[in-house]
N, C-alpha and C positions, 0 to 999 in steps of 0.2 A: 503494499500499500505504499503512495507517495503522499507527501505532505502537500496540499493544494493551500492557495490562499484562501479559498473560500470556506477552510474549514480552520482559519488561525483567528482567534480571537482578534479584536481590535487592538488590545495591549500588547500581544505579541507579533502583531503585521510587522512593527519596525524590526524587530529582531529578525524577522524571516529577510526583510529587504536588505539589511545589512550583512547577512551571510549571503544573499545572491551577490551583492557586491564584491565581497571577498572572492567568491567563487568566478565570477565574471572576471574579476581583475587579473588573475593568473591566466585567464585564456584569452585575453586580448590582443597579446602578441602574436600567437599563431593563430588568432583568428583573422587579424589583419593580413598574415601572411598566408591565408587561406590553408594552413596545416593542419585544420582539426576535420575529425570524421563529419562525414556530411551531417547527421542527427545532431552532433554538438555545434556545429555550424549555425544551424539552425536556432536552436536554442540560444546561443550567444547573441545572436542576429535580433531575434524576438527580444530579448532584454533590451539590448542597446538600443531597439528603437523607441522603447517607453523610458529610458534611463537617461536625463541628460548628463548625468555626471559619467557614465562609462560611454556615451557618445561623444562626449569630449575628448575622454583619454583616447579612445579609438580615433578618432579625427587626428589629435597629435600625434600619436604612434605612425599614422598614414604619411603626416606631414615630414615628419623628422625622416622617415624612409626615404620619401620622394628626393627630399633634399640631399641627403646621403647619396642616393643613386645617381642623382644630377652632377654631383661632386666628383665623379668617379673614381672614389677612394674606394677602399676594401669595404664592403657591406658586411657588418655584423651578422649573424645569425640570428642574434637577440639583442636589445637594447639592454639586458640585463647581462649579457657577455659582454658587451662595450664598457659597461660600467665597470665590471671586474678587471677587465684587461687597464683600463684607466687608473682606476686603484692599484693595481698590482705595479704599474710605472711610477704612480704617485709614491708608494715606499719601499720603491727599490732606488730613489733618488738621496744619496747621501745629503745629509741637512747642511746648510751652510754655517752652523754655529761652531 
């Protein structure tokens, strides 16, 4: 049995929505890259169509990826990987003290 919003009391609906944001947030990068299975793409697309926060994040991801592609540099597999690489470079540089 799945949890449906119609079966959630009003005081709990905010918790359900917050959980959905966390679940969808993890999937936005592969969603934008069209790497999710078809059924998951439909689920995320339905949520993004209703949620301005997740829609905004998805649009931002698309724009960042488009700009990175236009610049012709290496395209990271995900923004998370790019952040990890940048962090690794930052901590590998000796401090100037």
